[in-house]
ROKE-987520 format. One record per residue (C-alpha): residue number from 1; residue in three letters; x negated, y, z. Coordinates in pm, whole numbers. Layout:
# residues N
{nr=NUM rest=ALA xx=X yy=Y zz=Z}
...
***
This chain:
# residues 182
{nr=1 rest=UNK xx=-3857 yy=9979 zz=-3333}
{nr=2 rest=UNK xx=-3658 yy=10306 zz=-3159}
{nr=3 rest=UNK xx=-3395 yy=10284 zz=-3309}
{nr=4 rest=UNK xx=-3325 yy=9908 zz=-3213}
{nr=5 rest=UNK xx=-3387 yy=9963 zz=-2831}
{nr=6 rest=UNK xx=-3122 yy=10283 zz=-2896}
{nr=7 rest=UNK xx=-2860 yy=10101 zz=-3073}
{nr=8 rest=UNK xx=-2930 yy=9777 zz=-2764}
{nr=9 rest=UNK xx=-2793 yy=10017 zz=-2443}
{nr=10 rest=UNK xx=-2502 yy=10209 zz=-2716}
{nr=11 rest=UNK xx=-2415 yy=9822 zz=-2754}
{nr=12 rest=UNK xx=-2415 yy=9694 zz=-2412}
{nr=13 rest=UNK xx=-2274 yy=10019 zz=-2291}
{nr=14 rest=UNK xx=-1965 yy=9991 zz=-2534}
{nr=15 rest=UNK xx=-1904 yy=9628 zz=-2474}
{nr=16 rest=UNK xx=-1879 yy=9629 zz=-2122}
{nr=17 rest=UNK xx=-1571 yy=9924 zz=-2125}
{nr=18 rest=UNK xx=-1449 yy=9687 zz=-2414}
{nr=19 rest=UNK xx=-1475 yy=9331 zz=-2214}
{nr=20 rest=UNK xx=-1326 yy=9572 zz=-1834}
{nr=21 rest=UNK xx=-1058 yy=9758 zz=-2099}
{nr=22 rest=UNK xx=-936 yy=9419 zz=-2191}
{nr=23 rest=UNK xx=-989 yy=9261 zz=-1891}
{nr=24 rest=UNK xx=-716 yy=9509 zz=-1701}
{nr=25 rest=UNK xx=-476 yy=9465 zz=-1950}
{nr=26 rest=UNK xx=-484 yy=9095 zz=-1920}
{nr=27 rest=UNK xx=-607 yy=9049 zz=-2298}
{nr=28 rest=UNK xx=-999 yy=8940 zz=-2218}
{nr=29 rest=UNK xx=-935 yy=8560 zz=-2289}
{nr=30 rest=UNK xx=-1157 yy=8295 zz=-2587}
{nr=31 rest=UNK xx=-865 yy=8249 zz=-2803}
{nr=32 rest=UNK xx=-886 yy=8613 zz=-2931}
{nr=33 rest=UNK xx=-1266 yy=8629 zz=-2989}
{nr=34 rest=UNK xx=-1184 yy=8273 zz=-3220}
{nr=35 rest=UNK xx=-1014 yy=7958 zz=-3262}
{nr=36 rest=UNK xx=-1189 yy=7703 zz=-3305}
{nr=37 rest=UNK xx=-1001 yy=7400 zz=-3452}
{nr=38 rest=UNK xx=-1224 yy=7352 zz=-3824}
{nr=39 rest=UNK xx=-928 yy=7450 zz=-4038}
{nr=40 rest=UNK xx=-900 yy=7808 zz=-3918}
{nr=41 rest=UNK xx=-1219 yy=7870 zz=-3812}
{nr=42 rest=UNK xx=-1236 yy=7776 zz=-4176}
{nr=43 rest=UNK xx=-1006 yy=8042 zz=-4323}
{nr=44 rest=UNK xx=-1047 yy=8329 zz=-4091}
{nr=45 rest=UNK xx=-1374 yy=8243 zz=-4206}
{nr=46 rest=UNK xx=-1280 yy=8331 zz=-4524}
{nr=47 rest=UNK xx=-1060 yy=8578 zz=-4489}
{nr=48 rest=UNK xx=-1353 yy=8782 zz=-4272}
{nr=49 rest=UNK xx=-1638 yy=8684 zz=-4631}
{nr=50 rest=UNK xx=-1383 yy=8836 zz=-4836}
{nr=51 rest=UNK xx=-1298 yy=9149 zz=-4620}
{nr=52 rest=UNK xx=-1702 yy=9237 zz=-4602}
{nr=53 rest=UNK xx=-1752 yy=9126 zz=-5041}
{nr=54 rest=UNK xx=-1405 yy=9417 zz=-5153}
{nr=55 rest=UNK xx=-1569 yy=9671 zz=-4883}
{nr=56 rest=UNK xx=-1974 yy=9605 zz=-4993}
{nr=57 rest=UNK xx=-1838 yy=9617 zz=-5367}
{nr=58 rest=UNK xx=-1618 yy=9942 zz=-5327}
{nr=59 rest=UNK xx=-1939 yy=10093 zz=-5134}
{nr=60 rest=UNK xx=-2174 yy=10027 zz=-5428}
{nr=61 rest=UNK xx=-1876 yy=10122 zz=-5695}
{nr=62 rest=UNK xx=-1903 yy=10488 zz=-5454}
{nr=63 rest=UNK xx=-2286 yy=10482 zz=-5465}
{nr=64 rest=UNK xx=-2268 yy=10411 zz=-5828}
{nr=65 rest=UNK xx=-2070 yy=10708 zz=-5973}
{nr=66 rest=UNK xx=-1985 yy=10915 zz=-5638}
{nr=67 rest=UNK xx=-2218 yy=11220 zz=-5567}
{nr=68 rest=UNK xx=-2136 yy=11172 zz=-5188}
{nr=69 rest=UNK xx=-2199 yy=10842 zz=-5181}
{nr=70 rest=UNK xx=-2577 yy=10860 zz=-5318}
{nr=71 rest=UNK xx=-2619 yy=11180 zz=-5029}
{nr=72 rest=UNK xx=-2497 yy=10947 zz=-4761}
{nr=73 rest=UNK xx=-2759 yy=10681 zz=-4908}
{nr=74 rest=UNK xx=-2971 yy=10926 zz=-4890}
{nr=75 rest=UNK xx=-2897 yy=11091 zz=-4510}
{nr=76 rest=UNK xx=-2898 yy=10660 zz=-4409}
{nr=77 rest=UNK xx=-3270 yy=10677 zz=-4512}
{nr=78 rest=UNK xx=-3399 yy=10941 zz=-4326}
{nr=79 rest=UNK xx=-3251 yy=10694 zz=-3999}
{nr=80 rest=UNK xx=-3183 yy=10297 zz=-4119}
{nr=81 rest=UNK xx=-3549 yy=10278 zz=-4407}
{nr=82 rest=UNK xx=-3753 yy=10119 zz=-4300}
{nr=83 rest=UNK xx=-3671 yy=9801 zz=-4101}
{nr=84 rest=UNK xx=-3823 yy=9417 zz=-4115}
{nr=85 rest=UNK xx=-3497 yy=9227 zz=-4153}
{nr=86 rest=UNK xx=-3457 yy=9098 zz=-3847}
{nr=87 rest=UNK xx=-3377 yy=9446 zz=-3764}
{nr=88 rest=UNK xx=-3093 yy=9508 zz=-3981}
{nr=89 rest=UNK xx=-2937 yy=9162 zz=-3814}
{nr=90 rest=UNK xx=-3009 yy=9273 zz=-3473}
{nr=91 rest=UNK xx=-2755 yy=9566 zz=-3567}
{nr=92 rest=UNK xx=-2547 yy=9490 zz=-3821}
{nr=93 rest=UNK xx=-2476 yy=9225 zz=-3505}
{nr=94 rest=UNK xx=-2490 yy=9391 zz=-3294}
{nr=95 rest=UNK xx=-2224 yy=9699 zz=-3451}
{nr=96 rest=UNK xx=-2027 yy=9457 zz=-3563}
{nr=97 rest=UNK xx=-1979 yy=9295 zz=-3315}
{nr=98 rest=UNK xx=-1858 yy=9516 zz=-3005}
{nr=99 rest=UNK xx=-1718 yy=9757 zz=-3220}
{nr=100 rest=UNK xx=-1447 yy=9523 zz=-3324}
{nr=101 rest=UNK xx=-1399 yy=9443 zz=-2958}
{nr=102 rest=UNK xx=-1397 yy=9748 zz=-2870}
{nr=103 rest=UNK xx=-1194 yy=9879 zz=-3166}
{nr=104 rest=UNK xx=-998 yy=9596 zz=-3239}
{nr=105 rest=UNK xx=-989 yy=9392 zz=-2934}
{nr=106 rest=UNK xx=-963 yy=9670 zz=-2655}
{nr=107 rest=UNK xx=-777 yy=9990 zz=-2833}
{nr=108 rest=UNK xx=-559 yy=9841 zz=-3102}
{nr=109 rest=UNK xx=-352 yy=9614 zz=-2931}
{nr=110 rest=UNK xx=-284 yy=9925 zz=-2731}
{nr=111 rest=UNK xx=-243 yy=10170 zz=-2954}
{nr=112 rest=UNK xx=-180 yy=10023 zz=-3242}
{nr=113 rest=UNK xx=-353 yy=9942 zz=-3610}
{nr=114 rest=UNK xx=-371 yy=10329 zz=-3705}
{nr=115 rest=UNK xx=-454 yy=10494 zz=-3393}
{nr=116 rest=UNK xx=-770 yy=10242 zz=-3382}
{nr=117 rest=UNK xx=-857 yy=10339 zz=-3766}
{nr=118 rest=UNK xx=-833 yy=10653 zz=-3689}
{nr=119 rest=UNK xx=-1053 yy=10658 zz=-3361}
{nr=120 rest=UNK xx=-1326 yy=10387 zz=-3489}
{nr=121 rest=UNK xx=-1325 yy=10706 zz=-3811}
{nr=122 rest=UNK xx=-1360 yy=10942 zz=-3531}
{nr=123 rest=UNK xx=-1599 yy=10721 zz=-3385}
{nr=124 rest=UNK xx=-1801 yy=10795 zz=-3707}
{nr=125 rest=UNK xx=-1865 yy=11116 zz=-3718}
{nr=126 rest=UNK xx=-2109 yy=11351 zz=-3769}
{nr=127 rest=UNK xx=-2055 yy=11687 zz=-3754}
{nr=128 rest=UNK xx=-2280 yy=11764 zz=-4060}
{nr=129 rest=UNK xx=-2081 yy=11722 zz=-4421}
{nr=130 rest=UNK xx=-2284 yy=11481 zz=-4547}
{nr=131 rest=UNK xx=-2113 yy=11212 zz=-4331}
{nr=132 rest=UNK xx=-1729 yy=11324 zz=-4366}
{nr=133 rest=UNK xx=-1734 yy=11099 zz=-4590}
{nr=134 rest=UNK xx=-1833 yy=10802 zz=-4373}
{nr=135 rest=UNK xx=-1573 yy=10932 zz=-4138}
{nr=136 rest=UNK xx=-1324 yy=10864 zz=-4368}
{nr=137 rest=UNK xx=-1456 yy=10540 zz=-4525}
{nr=138 rest=UNK xx=-1442 yy=10413 zz=-4169}
{nr=139 rest=UNK xx=-1076 yy=10480 zz=-4144}
{nr=140 rest=UNK xx=-1009 yy=10302 zz=-4417}
{nr=141 rest=UNK xx=-1230 yy=10016 zz=-4351}
{nr=142 rest=UNK xx=-1134 yy=9981 zz=-3966}
{nr=143 rest=UNK xx=-744 yy=9976 zz=-4077}
{nr=144 rest=UNK xx=-860 yy=9635 zz=-4309}
{nr=145 rest=UNK xx=-1053 yy=9571 zz=-4014}
{nr=146 rest=UNK xx=-735 yy=9583 zz=-3865}
{nr=147 rest=UNK xx=-556 yy=9404 zz=-4055}
{nr=148 rest=UNK xx=-719 yy=9130 zz=-4080}
{nr=149 rest=UNK xx=-714 yy=9088 zz=-3642}
{nr=150 rest=UNK xx=-307 yy=9119 zz=-3697}
{nr=151 rest=UNK xx=-326 yy=8837 zz=-3977}
{nr=152 rest=UNK xx=-570 yy=8581 zz=-3786}
{nr=153 rest=UNK xx=-496 yy=8627 zz=-3430}
{nr=154 rest=UNK xx=-825 yy=8677 zz=-3360}
{nr=155 rest=UNK xx=-1177 yy=8910 zz=-3377}
{nr=156 rest=UNK xx=-1378 yy=8714 zz=-3539}
{nr=157 rest=UNK xx=-1285 yy=8783 zz=-3908}
{nr=158 rest=UNK xx=-1305 yy=9174 zz=-3846}
{nr=159 rest=UNK xx=-1612 yy=9063 zz=-3652}
{nr=160 rest=UNK xx=-1789 yy=8863 zz=-3956}
{nr=161 rest=UNK xx=-1655 yy=9129 zz=-4192}
{nr=162 rest=UNK xx=-1795 yy=9396 zz=-4021}
{nr=163 rest=UNK xx=-2181 yy=9234 zz=-3981}
{nr=164 rest=UNK xx=-2158 yy=9174 zz=-4350}
{nr=165 rest=UNK xx=-2126 yy=9532 zz=-4439}
{nr=166 rest=UNK xx=-2375 yy=9655 zz=-4245}
{nr=167 rest=UNK xx=-2583 yy=9350 zz=-4311}
{nr=168 rest=UNK xx=-2626 yy=9366 zz=-4671}
{nr=169 rest=UNK xx=-2568 yy=9726 zz=-4688}
{nr=170 rest=UNK xx=-2855 yy=9815 zz=-4496}
{nr=171 rest=UNK xx=-3060 yy=9538 zz=-4669}
{nr=172 rest=UNK xx=-2953 yy=9680 zz=-5009}
{nr=173 rest=UNK xx=-3082 yy=10034 zz=-4852}
{nr=174 rest=UNK xx=-3387 yy=9985 zz=-4747}
{nr=175 rest=UNK xx=-3476 yy=9767 zz=-5072}
{nr=176 rest=UNK xx=-3389 yy=10016 zz=-5286}
{nr=177 rest=UNK xx=-3601 yy=10295 zz=-5067}
{nr=178 rest=UNK xx=-3887 yy=10038 zz=-5125}
{nr=179 rest=UNK xx=-3867 yy=9962 zz=-5530}
{nr=180 rest=UNK xx=-3826 yy=10386 zz=-5508}
{nr=181 rest=UNK xx=-4158 yy=10484 zz=-5315}
{nr=182 rest=UNK xx=-4347 yy=10178 zz=-5596}
***
């Protein structure tokens, strides 16, 4: 439960920073977050789910074929296992929506796609060798998520993709660890 309270505090602060930044940049508007027309919403949803599927499949492939990915999973298992499904959903929703609001909604319009992606990777930097691939992977994922925002003109597809990626991968991690423990 400590991870949930920490996540709520950290992401509340980051959301406040992002929304304040967007307000003073005159970028804070509903249409940046979601397009409500039925056609656009469906296309944005499909784009977000496609982006999520690509990253999830890439992560599964890496975990099955590369030692660095397996070591990274071991490290994440120390922090993210065991969690209940509702805890995983809350962490995924918070991280996906707040990080996208900050990096793609506040930073990307000011600095651009590539600098925002690099900053996203730096934000995922942990000064331990096992986590270095995660930072590099986050730069790639940040570029993909930022591209979704550029292509659709709103944050919803990136928020959806980010949340789904985190949810699916953390659920898979928890299930694998339960099977290994049995």
